[in-house]
C-alpha positions as CSV (number, residue, x, y, z in Angstrom):
1,M,-129.1,-142.4,119.5
2,P,-130.6,-145.6,119.2
3,V,-132.9,-146.9,116.3
4,Y,-136.1,-147.6,117.3
5,R,-138.5,-150.6,116.7
6,L,-141.8,-149.3,115.9
7,P,-144.9,-150.6,117.7
8,E,-148.1,-152.1,116.3
9,D,-149.7,-148.8,116.7
10,P,-148.8,-146.1,114.1
11,L,-146.6,-143.9,116.3
12,F,-143.2,-142.6,115.7
13,P,-140.3,-141.4,118.0
14,P,-139.4,-137.7,117.4
15,A,-137.7,-137.0,114.1
16,S,-134.7,-135.5,116.1
17,H,-134.0,-138.9,117.3
18,A,-132.5,-140.0,114.0
19,V,-129.0,-141.3,114.1
20,R,-126.2,-139.4,111.7
21,S,-127.1,-141.1,108.9
22,G,-131.0,-140.1,109.1
23,L,-132.0,-143.5,110.2
24,L,-134.9,-143.5,112.9
25,A,-136.8,-146.5,113.3
26,V,-137.3,-149.9,111.8
27,G,-140.6,-152.2,111.2
28,G,-144.2,-151.4,111.3
29,D,-146.2,-151.5,107.7
30,L,-147.1,-149.4,105.2
31,S,-150.5,-148.8,106.0
32,P,-152.2,-145.6,105.0
33,V,-152.4,-144.3,108.6
34,R,-148.7,-145.0,109.3
35,L,-147.7,-143.6,106.1
36,L,-149.4,-140.4,106.5
37,A,-148.5,-140.1,110.2
38,A,-144.7,-140.4,109.1
39,Y,-145.1,-137.5,106.7
40,R,-146.6,-135.5,109.1
41,E,-143.7,-136.0,111.3
42,G,-141.0,-135.4,108.3
43,I,-140.2,-139.0,108.0
44,F,-140.6,-141.5,105.1
45,P,-139.9,-144.9,104.5
46,W,-136.8,-146.1,102.2
47,Y,-135.3,-149.5,102.2
48,S,-134.4,-152.3,100.0
49,A,-136.5,-155.9,99.1
50,G,-135.4,-158.0,101.5
51,E,-135.0,-155.7,104.1
52,P,-137.0,-154.7,107.0
53,I,-138.8,-151.4,106.7
54,L,-136.7,-148.8,107.3
55,W,-137.8,-145.0,108.4
56,W,-135.6,-142.0,107.6
57,S,-135.4,-138.1,108.7
58,P,-132.0,-136.9,107.3
59,D,-130.3,-133.9,108.6
60,P,-130.1,-131.7,106.6
61,R,-133.1,-131.9,104.4
62,F,-133.2,-131.1,100.9
63,V,-136.2,-128.6,99.8
64,L,-136.9,-126.8,97.0
65,F,-139.1,-123.9,97.9
66,P,-141.5,-122.8,95.1
67,E,-140.2,-119.2,94.7
68,E,-136.6,-120.5,94.5
69,L,-137.2,-122.5,91.4
70,R,-134.5,-122.0,88.9
71,V,-135.0,-122.7,85.1
72,S,-132.1,-122.7,83.0
73,R,-132.2,-121.3,79.6
74,S,-132.0,-124.6,77.7
75,M,-135.2,-125.6,79.8
76,R,-136.9,-122.6,78.8
77,Q,-136.2,-123.5,75.1
78,F,-137.4,-127.0,75.8
79,L,-140.7,-125.9,77.6
80,R,-141.5,-123.3,74.8
81,Q,-141.1,-126.1,72.2
82,G,-144.0,-128.0,73.4
83,R,-142.5,-131.1,73.0
84,V,-143.9,-132.8,75.9
85,R,-147.5,-132.4,77.4
86,I,-148.0,-132.5,81.0
87,T,-150.8,-134.3,83.1
88,Y,-151.6,-135.2,86.4
89,D,-152.9,-138.2,88.1
90,R,-153.5,-139.8,84.4
91,A,-151.0,-142.6,84.9
92,F,-149.9,-143.1,88.6
93,K,-149.4,-146.7,88.7
94,E,-147.2,-146.5,85.3
95,V,-145.3,-143.7,86.7
96,V,-144.7,-145.4,89.7
97,A,-143.7,-148.6,88.0
98,A,-141.2,-146.8,85.7
99,C,-139.5,-144.9,88.8
100,G,-139.0,-148.3,90.0
101,E,-137.2,-149.6,87.0
102,P,-133.5,-150.6,87.7
103,R,-131.2,-147.7,86.7
104,P,-127.7,-147.7,85.1
105,G,-125.0,-148.6,88.2
106,Q,-127.6,-149.8,90.3
107,D,-128.5,-153.4,91.4
108,G,-131.8,-153.3,92.5
109,T,-134.7,-150.4,93.5
110,W,-136.3,-149.4,96.6
111,I,-139.7,-149.1,95.2
112,T,-140.6,-152.6,95.8
113,P,-143.9,-154.3,94.8
114,E,-145.2,-153.5,98.4
115,M,-144.3,-149.9,98.2
116,Q,-146.0,-149.5,94.9
117,A,-149.1,-151.2,96.3
118,A,-149.1,-148.8,99.3
119,Y,-148.7,-145.5,97.3
120,G,-151.4,-147.1,95.0
121,T,-153.6,-147.1,97.9
122,L,-152.8,-143.3,99.1
123,H,-153.4,-142.3,95.5
124,D,-156.6,-143.9,95.5
125,L,-157.3,-142.0,98.8
126,G,-156.4,-138.8,97.2
127,Y,-153.1,-138.0,98.9
128,A,-150.5,-139.5,96.4
129,H,-150.1,-137.9,92.8
130,S,-148.4,-138.1,89.5
131,I,-147.2,-136.0,87.0
132,E,-146.9,-137.4,83.8
133,A,-145.0,-136.1,80.7
134,W,-145.9,-137.2,77.4
135,E,-144.2,-137.2,74.1
136,G,-147.0,-138.0,71.6
137,G,-149.0,-141.0,73.0
138,Q,-145.9,-142.1,75.1
139,L,-145.1,-141.8,78.7
140,S,-141.6,-140.2,78.5
141,G,-141.1,-138.7,82.3
142,G,-142.5,-138.0,85.5
143,L,-142.5,-138.1,89.2
144,Y,-144.6,-139.0,92.1
145,G,-145.3,-138.1,95.6
146,V,-147.4,-137.3,98.8
147,S,-149.6,-133.9,99.4
148,L,-150.4,-132.8,103.0
149,G,-151.1,-129.2,103.6
150,S,-149.4,-127.0,101.5
151,A,-146.4,-129.5,101.3
152,F,-145.5,-131.8,98.6
153,F,-143.1,-134.8,99.5
154,G,-141.4,-135.7,96.3
155,E,-140.7,-139.4,96.2
156,S,-139.0,-140.2,93.0
157,M,-139.0,-139.1,89.1
158,F,-137.8,-141.1,85.8
159,T,-137.2,-139.9,82.5
160,R,-136.8,-141.8,79.1
161,L,-136.5,-138.5,77.0
162,P,-133.7,-135.9,78.3
163,N,-135.4,-133.1,80.1
164,A,-138.9,-134.7,80.4
165,S,-138.7,-135.3,84.1
166,K,-137.7,-131.7,84.7
167,A,-140.2,-130.3,82.5
168,A,-142.8,-132.1,84.6
169,L,-141.3,-131.0,88.0
170,I,-141.2,-127.2,86.7
171,T,-144.5,-127.4,85.6
172,L,-145.5,-129.0,89.1
173,V,-143.9,-126.5,91.0
174,G,-145.5,-123.6,89.0
175,R,-149.2,-124.7,89.7
176,L,-148.4,-125.7,93.4
177,E,-146.8,-122.1,93.8
178,E,-150.1,-120.7,92.4
179,F,-152.2,-122.9,95.0
180,G,-150.2,-121.8,97.9
181,F,-147.9,-124.5,98.2
182,S,-145.0,-123.5,100.6
183,L,-142.3,-126.5,100.1
184,I,-141.5,-129.3,98.0
185,D,-139.4,-132.1,100.1
186,C,-136.9,-133.6,98.0
187,Q,-135.6,-135.8,100.9
188,V,-132.0,-136.1,99.8
189,E,-129.8,-133.9,97.9
190,T,-128.9,-134.7,94.2
191,A,-127.2,-132.5,91.5
192,H,-130.5,-133.0,89.3
193,L,-132.7,-131.2,91.8
194,T,-130.0,-128.8,92.9
195,S,-129.8,-127.2,89.5
196,L,-133.4,-126.3,89.8
197,G,-132.7,-124.3,93.1
198,A,-133.6,-126.8,95.7
199,R,-131.1,-126.8,98.6
200,P,-130.2,-128.3,102.1
201,I,-131.8,-126.8,105.2
202,P,-131.6,-128.0,108.8
203,R,-133.9,-130.6,109.9
204,K,-135.2,-128.3,112.9
205,V,-136.0,-125.7,110.2
206,F,-137.8,-128.1,108.0
207,L,-139.8,-129.6,110.9
208,T,-140.8,-125.8,111.7
209,N,-141.7,-125.3,107.9
210,L,-143.5,-128.6,108.0
211,R,-145.7,-128.1,111.0
212,E,-146.8,-124.5,109.4
213,A,-147.7,-126.2,106.2
214,L,-149.9,-128.7,107.7
215,R,-152.0,-125.8,108.8
216,Q,-153.3,-125.4,105.6
217,E,-156.0,-127.7,104.0
218,T,-154.8,-130.5,102.0
219,L,-155.3,-130.4,98.3
220,R,-157.0,-134.1,98.5
221,G,-158.7,-135.8,95.6
222,S,-157.5,-136.3,91.8
223,W,-155.4,-133.6,90.5
224,E,-156.2,-134.4,86.9
225,G,-158.7,-131.4,86.2
226,L,-157.7,-129.5,89.1
227,L,-154.1,-128.8,88.0
228,A,-154.1,-129.2,84.3
229,C,-153.3,-126.2,82.5
230,C,-152.0,-125.4,79.0
231,S,-148.9,-123.2,80.1
232,I,-146.8,-122.1,82.9
233,S,-144.9,-118.9,83.9
234,L,-141.4,-118.6,82.6
235,G,-140.8,-115.5,84.3
236,P,-137.6,-113.9,85.1
237,K,-135.8,-116.5,87.2
238,T,-133.3,-118.2,85.6
239,D,-129.9,-119.8,85.6
240,S,-127.1,-118.5,83.5
241,S,-126.2,-122.4,82.6
242,A,-127.1,-124.0,79.5
243,T,-128.0,-126.8,81.5
244,I,-136.3,-136.4,93.5
245,K,-133.2,-140.5,95.1
């Protein structure tokens, strides 16, 4: 399959035309119209500074279904301790900036200033959201992503306190399940997300699930008051062990 060069119009080739690595297309821009069109087709941007914009749709796709969330005993203990407080859309720019900070073993980051600005615009439009974990008054972890229909597309997460980002994600998944969300797109596989129950599924299956999710109304706007809660369910789903790119 060729790698497509995008036209000026916010149109994409079918995700199934991606090459083996998942790369589908190059070019275009990061306008809200194009970004939302990409997500609706199961496509996302991922590139480094100095590169043209690259658009991906990997096969398999790494997905966390809310009902399959696994919470280990140690994480249950951490959550019950109340060491961190979880908020929504309280510090979007700070979360994205923290996700973009270089990490050990990495030379740079794909969350360029242009990407930060683009997702900031999506946040202003009510499509992109942040979930924050606070220890006292300090931002200790969090994640951000895009919400369309009953799907949440996780973009990145960070932590400054062990387990803080996991606490943010676990709390988010519990709340989204209550609101009828059917899938959390994790894009590519990581051990961190595998431990929480995420798993690879064929891209064809992902796209079918996504089409169904997009039939639902988007929970658009600020999630600060809507998803805020003082506790989450720590039901029977667990992992016997002690223990989103």
